[in-house]
C-alpha positions in Angstrom: -21.7 21.6 -3.4 -19.4 24.0 -2.2 -17.4 26.1 -4.9 -14.2 26.2 -3.4 -12.6 23.5 -0.9 -9.5 24.4 0.9 -7.7 21.6 2.2 -5.2 22.5 5.2 -2.3 20.0 5.2 -0.3 18.2 2.7 0.4 14.9 4.5 -1.2 11.9 3.2 -4.7 12.8 4.9 -4.8 16.2 2.8 -3.2 14.8 -0.6 -5.9 12.3 -0.4 -8.8 14.5 0.5 -7.8 16.5 -2.6 -7.6 13.3 -4.6 -10.9 12.2 -3.7 -12.4 15.5 -4.4 -11.0 16.5 -7.7 -12.2 13.0 -9.0 -15.9 13.4 -8.3 -18.5 14.7 -10.5 -18.6 18.3 -10.8 -15.6 18.7 -8.8 -15.0 22.3 -7.0 -12.2 24.0 -7.0 -9.7 22.2 -4.7 -6.6 24.5 -3.1 -4.1 22.5 -0.7 -2.0 24.7 1.7 0.8 23.0 3.1 2.9 24.8 5.3 6.4 23.3 4.8 8.3 23.2 1.5 7.3 19.7 0.6 4.1 17.4 0.5 4.0 14.1 1.9 4.0 14.9 5.5 5.3 11.9 7.5 6.0 10.1 4.2 9.4 10.5 4.0 12.0 8.7 2.0 15.8 9.6 1.6 17.3 8.0 -1.9 21.0 7.6 -1.8 23.2 8.0 -5.2 23.7 4.1 -4.8 20.3 3.1 -4.9 19.6 2.9 -1.1 16.2 4.1 0.4 16.0 5.2 3.8 12.2 5.3 5.2 11.9 8.2 8.3 8.2 7.6 8.3 5.5 4.5 7.3 8.1 1.9 5.7 5.1 -0.4 4.6 1.2 -0.5 4.0 -1.0 -3.3 5.3 -3.6 -4.7 2.2 -6.3 -6.0 4.7 -9.5 -4.5 5.5 -11.8 -2.3 3.3 -9.2 0.7 3.9 -6.4 -1.3 2.7 -8.2 -2.4 -0.6 -9.0 1.1 -1.3 -5.4 2.1 -0.5 -4.6 -0.4 -3.3 -7.0 0.7 -5.6 -5.5 4.4 -5.2 -2.2 2.9 -6.1 -3.6 1.5 -9.5 -5.2 4.5 -10.3 -2.2 6.3 -9.9 -0.3 4.0 -11.9 2.0 2.5 -9.5 1.1 -0.8 -9.7 4.3 -2.1 -11.4 6.1 -0.3 -8.6 4.5 -2.3 -5.7 6.9 -4.5 -3.3 5.0 -6.9 -1.8 5.9 -9.0 1.4 3.8 -12.3 0.9 2.7 -14.4 3.5 5.4 -17.0 3.4 8.3 -14.5 3.7 10.6 -14.3 6.9 9.2 -10.6 7.3 5.5 -11.8 7.4 6.0 -14.9 9.4 8.7 -13.7 12.0 8.5 -11.0 14.2 10.4 -11.0 17.5 10.1 -9.3 21.1 13.4 -8.2 23.0 13.1 -9.3 26.7 15.3 -9.9 29.6 18.0 -9.6 27.4 17.4 -11.9 24.3 15.4 -11.9 21.2 12.3 -14.2 21.4 10.2 -15.1 18.3 6.6 -14.5 18.6 4.6 -17.5 19.4 2.8 -19.0 16.4 1.4 -22.6 15.6 -0.1 -25.1 17.9 3.0 -25.5 19.5 2.9 -22.5 21.2 -0.5 -22.8 22.5 -0.1 -25.9 24.6 3.3 -25.4 25.7 5.2 -22.4 27.5 7.6 -20.5 24.8 9.8 -17.6 26.1 9.3 -14.8 27.0 6.3 -16.3 28.2 6.0 -18.7 31.0 2.7 -20.5 30.5 1.3 -21.8 27.5 -0.5 -19.3 25.7 -3.9 -21.9 25.6 -4.4 -20.6 29.1 -4.6 -17.1 28.3 -7.4 -18.1 25.5 -9.0 -20.3 28.0 -9.7 -17.0 30.3 -10.9 -14.9 27.7 -13.3 -17.5 26.9 -14.8 -17.5 30.4 -14.1 -13.9 31.4 -17.2 -11.8 32.1 -17.5 -8.9 29.5 -16.5 -5.5 30.6 -19.2 -2.9 31.9 -17.0 0.7 31.5 -17.6 2.6 28.5 -14.0 3.0 27.9 -10.7 1.1 29.3 -6.9 1.3 29.1 -5.6 -1.3 26.8 -3.2 -2.7 29.1 -6.5 -3.3 31.8 -8.3 -4.6 29.1 -5.6 -7.2 28.3 -4.6 -8.1 31.7 -8.3 -8.7 32.6 -8.7 -11.0 29.3 -5.6 -12.6 28.9 -3.5 -12.3 32.1 -0.6 -10.0 33.0 2.1 -11.7 31.4 0.6 -11.3 27.9 -0.3 -7.6 28.8 3.1 -6.3 30.4 5.0 -8.1 27.6 3.1 -8.7 24.2 0.5 -5.8 24.7 3.0 -3.3 25.8 5.1 -3.6 23.3 2.4 -3.6 20.3 1.3 -0.2 21.7 4.7 0.8 21.5 5.3 -0.5 18.1 2.0 1.1 16.8 1.2 4.0 18.5 4.8 4.6 20.3 2.1 5.1 23.4 1.9 3.6 27.0 -0.8 0.7 27.0 -1.8 2.4 30.4 -2.6 5.4 29.1 -4.1 4.3 25.6 -8.1 3.8 25.1 -8.8 0.2 24.1 -12.1 1.6 22.6 -10.1 4.0 20.1 -6.9 2.1 19.7 -8.4 -1.3 19.0 -11.9 -1.0 18.1 -12.0 -4.6 16.7 -11.2 -5.8 20.0 -13.7 -3.5 21.8 -16.7 -4.6 19.7 -15.6 -8.1 20.0 -15.7 -8.5 23.7 -19.2 -6.3 23.8 -20.9 -8.5 21.1 -19.7 -12.1 21.9 -18.3 -11.5 25.4 -14.9 -13.1 24.1 -12.2 -11.4 21.9 -11.1 -14.5 20.5 -14.7 -15.8 19.5 -16.0 -12.0 18.6 -12.6 -11.5 16.2 -13.1 -15.3 14.6 -16.9 -14.9 14.0 -16.2 -11.2 12.2 -13.9 -12.8 9.7 -16.9 -14.1 7.9 -18.6 -10.8 7.4 -19.2 -9.6 4.0 -16.0 -8.3 1.8 -16.1 -5.2 -0.2 -15.4 -4.9 -4.0 -11.7 -5.9 -4.6 -9.3 -4.4 -7.2 -7.3 -6.9 -9.3 -4.1 -5.7 -7.1 -6.0 -6.2 -3.6 -7.0 -9.7 -5.2 -3.6 -10.5 -5.7 -2.8 -9.3 -2.1 -5.1 -11.7 -1.1 -4.4 -14.5 -3.0 -0.6 -14.3 -2.2 -1.6 -13.1 1.7 1.0 -10.1 1.8 1.1 -9.0 5.1 2.6 -5.5 3.6 3.8 -3.6 0.8 6.1 -0.7 -0.1 6.8 1.1 -3.2 9.9 1.2 -5.4 12.0 4.3 -4.2 9.8 4.3 -0.6 6.8 5.4 0.3 7.3 9.0 -0.5 6.6 7.9 -4.0 3.1 7.8 -3.0 2.9 11.4 -2.2 4.6 12.3 -5.2 2.3 10.6 -7.3 -0.6 12.1 -5.5 0.8 15.4 -5.9 1.6 14.8 -9.6 -2.2 13.8 -10.3 -3.7 16.7 -8.3 -1.9 19.3 -10.3 -2.7 17.4 -13.8 -6.6 17.8 -12.4 -6.2 21.8 -12.0 -5.9 21.3 -7.7 -4.0 24.1 -6.7 -1.0 23.0 -4.5 0.8 25.9 -2.3 3.7 25.1 -0.1 5.1 27.5 2.4 1.4 28.6 3.2 0.7 27.6 6.9 -2.4 28.3 8.5 -2.1 31.2 10.6 -5.9 31.8 11.5 -9.2 30.3 10.3 -12.4 32.7 10.6 -16.0 31.6 9.3 -17.6 35.1 8.2 -21.1 36.0 8.5 -21.9 35.3 5.0 -20.8 31.6 5.6 -17.4 31.7 3.9 -14.3 30.8 5.5 -11.4 33.3 5.7 -7.9 31.6 5.8 -5.1 33.8 6.7 -1.5 32.6 5.8 1.5 34.8 6.0 1.3 36.1 2.8 -2.4 36.5 2.4 -5.9 35.3 2.7 -7.6 32.5 1.1 -11.5 32.4 0.7 -13.0 28.8 0.8 -16.7 27.5 1.1 -15.7 24.2 2.7 -12.2 23.6 4.6 -10.7 20.3 5.1 -8.5 20.3 8.1 -5.9 17.5 7.6 -3.4 19.1 10.1 -2.9 17.8 13.8 -5.6 18.8 16.2 -3.4 21.0 18.5 -2.4 22.9 15.1 -6.0 23.4 14.0 -7.0 24.6 17.5 -4.1 27.2 17.5 -5.8 28.8 14.3 -9.3 29.1 15.6 -10.9 32.2 16.8 -11.6 33.0 20.3 -15.4 32.3 19.9 -14.6 28.7 18.8 -12.8 28.0 22.5 -15.2 25.0 23.3 -14.2 23.2 20.2 -10.4 24.4 20.5 -10.5 23.0 24.1 -11.4 19.4 22.8 -8.9 19.5 20.1 -6.2 20.4 22.6 -6.9 17.4 24.7 -5.9 15.1 21.9 -1.9 14.4 22.5 0.6 13.4 20.4 4.0 12.0 20.9 7.6 12.4 19.6 9.7 9.6 17.9 13.4 9.7 16.8 14.1 7.8 13.5 17.4 6.6 13.4 18.4 4.9 10.0 21.5 3.0 9.8 23.3 0.9 7.3 26.0 -1.2 8.3 28.6 -3.1 5.6 28.5 -6.7 5.5 26.6 -7.0 8.5 24.3 -10.0 9.3 21.4 -10.3 11.6 21.3 -13.1 14.5 17.5 -13.6 13.3 15.6 -13.1 10.2 12.4 -11.4 10.2 10.5 -7.7 10.3 12.0 -6.7 13.6 11.6 -6.5 17.1 10.1 -4.6 19.6 10.9 -3.9 23.0 8.6 -3.6 26.0 8.7 -0.9 28.4 9.8 -2.7 31.1 13.3 -3.5 29.4 14.1 -0.2 27.9 11.7 2.4 27.9 13.7 4.7 25.4 14.2 1.8 22.6 10.5 1.3 21.1 11.9 -1.2 18.7 14.2 -1.8 15.9 13.3 -2.8 12.1 15.2 -5.0 10.2 14.6 -2.9 6.8 16.7 -5.2 4.5 14.6 -8.3 5.0 11.2 -7.2 4.1 12.8 -4.7 1.2 15.9 -5.5 0.0 14.9 -3.8 -3.0 15.9 -0.7 -1.3 19.4 -1.9 -0.1 22.3 0.1 -2.1 23.7 -1.4 -5.3 27.1 -3.2 -4.9 28.7 -5.0 -1.9 25.9 -6.4 0.6 24.7 -4.3 3.3 22.5 -4.0 6.1 19.6 -1.4 6.8 17.9 -1.0 10.0 15.9 1.5 11.7 15.9 2.0 15.4 12.9 3.9 17.1 13.5 6.1 20.2 11.1 7.7 22.6 7.2 8.1 22.2 5.6 8.6 25.1 8.9 8.5 27.0 10.6 10.7 24.8 11.4 13.6 27.4 12.1 11.5 30.1 14.8 9.6 27.9 16.3 12.5 25.9 14.7 15.7 27.5 12.7 18.5 25.7 12.3 17.3 21.9 12.9 20.5 20.3 16.5 20.6 22.1 17.3 16.9 21.0 20.8 16.5 20.4 21.4 13.9 17.2 24.4 12.6 18.3 22.8 11.4 21.7 20.0 9.8 19.7 22.3 8.1 16.9 24.6 7.0 20.2 21.8 5.5 21.8 20.5 3.9 18.8 24.0 2.4 18.4 24.0 1.1 21.7 20.9 -0.7 20.9 22.1 -2.3 17.8 25.3 -3.6 19.4 23.4 -4.8 22.8 20.3 -6.1 21.1 21.6 -7.6 18.0 25.3 -7.9 18.4 26.7 -5.6 15.8 29.5 -3.9 17.0 30.6 -2.3 14.2 30.3 1.3 13.4 27.6 2.1 10.8 28.7 3.2 7.2 25.6 5.7 7.1 23.4 6.9 9.7 20.4 9.6 9.2 18.4 11.2 12.4 15.2 12.4 12.1 13.1 13.9 15.2 9.4 13.9 14.5 7.9 16.4 17.3 4.3 15.3 17.7 4.1 12.8 15.0 1.8 10.1 16.4 -1.4 11.3 18.2 -2.3 9.2 21.5 -6.0 8.2 22.0 -6.3 8.1 25.5 -9.0 7.2 27.8 -12.2 9.2 26.6 -10.7 9.6 23.2 -14.1 8.5 21.8 -15.7 11.3 24.0 -13.7 13.9 22.7 -14.1 13.2 19.0 -18.1 12.8 19.5 -18.3 16.3 20.8 -16.2 17.7 18.3 -18.1 16.1 15.6 -21.4 17.3 17.8 -19.9 21.2 17.9 -19.3 21.2 14.0 -22.6 19.6 13.2 -24.9 21.9 15.8 -23.3 25.0 14.4 -23.8 24.0 10.7 -20.0 24.6 9.8 -18.4 23.7 6.5 -15.5 22.1 8.1 -14.6 18.3 7.9 -11.7 17.0 10.0 -9.6 14.0 8.6 -6.1 12.5 9.7 -4.5 10.6 12.3 -5.9 12.8 15.2 -9.0 11.2 14.9 -9.8 8.0 14.2 -6.7 5.7 13.0 -3.0 6.5 12.7 -2.2 4.0 10.0 -1.7 5.5 6.2 -4.6 3.3 5.5 -6.6 5.0 8.3 -5.6 8.5 7.1 -6.7 7.9 3.4 -9.9 6.6 4.3 -11.3 9.5 6.5 -10.1 11.6 3.6 -12.2 9.5 1.3 -15.5 9.7 3.3 -15.1 13.5 4.0 -14.7 14.2 0.3 -17.9 12.0 -0.4 -19.9 14.0 2.3 -18.7 17.0 0.7 -19.6 16.2 -2.8 -22.6 14.9 -1.6 -24.9 11.7 -2.7 -24.4 12.1 -6.5 -20.9 11.0 -6.1 
């Protein structure tokens, strides 16, 4: 076991890596190096004096799957169980999600009726798409774009409208460039194993479940679709920071990694602006491109693979309207790229989490997501983006798509540059090449976070847990 582990990056991945390292038996000395002034990364919540909470990053976490259960276990261990805000299965934000297509909002189809008769915006009953999947031959290529996969298995309309929108909502990305093998591995594997996506995913539901905590059992019983925390998702990062300090983890902000060198004696030298840190093992929880920039010249093969993992910029515009009402009730709506490429979607924050509304007179909180893979063509250079232009575009979308004409009483504009990695075609080969480089050279280096194996909060925490377990060894 290493004597000192340096974790680079204080977002949720880095914090989770520190958490699992510090809790292990005979835990090593752990040093967290964060380049900015705060911990939490993209977990950012603004709390106003009147009690409103505005999320600038993830606004909710899904409880499903092994990773979702592990995150809920961590929440309980941090003492946050009483602060959890669940969205149960019978809630409108769980049942109702919309698409904005051809100038109108359409509820995503659900139930038997949507199977046997056409439901706008789709011109055919979805039963035909399901039958197509059941009879279509399995793909033979090692990878395929998400759009091509969906079109081949379910037809052009599902690919162009539904799948295009989902990729914009999850990855802020273009389904025609994203890899189905890396972005939706369960669908890819279902087709490979059962020849049918629907059949494969249905049979997978019966697989063995991992142990559950009381909180995750509650989430399953109440069929939570997602959950947040009182005070916003940044509370999770704050609780992790407090727990790490209590366990003796050294947390350093304003400590950006400039150069990383593996010395002949086996130790790492991490050059910062104000000095050097020596560590036996390094956990990189920063974006792939940022790690590439810090590597020495002799590691160019690794840096080249890391640089080939792109990321897109998203503008997040939080809006509050006094006394306004939505034309529909649900989680929010997505916008396919064919409708308006600049607007990814609008989240109806007050529906899912009314606890985050301000005290006093009724208000409505919305979040408009802009740009993504289309940011540059829509708004120009992300580094020079004009907040007033982004705000105007967001207000215009709310006006056109939700019919809210009044000016918002509060608006917050955030531009998150290169915030969501893009798993483009061949991503699995790049990550395998990266792992092979590290393994063959026996480098004491672990790569965690959204750049590699999943962009959600659960994915990031799970990758950190796996890395920590490998570092600590079989005794943990």
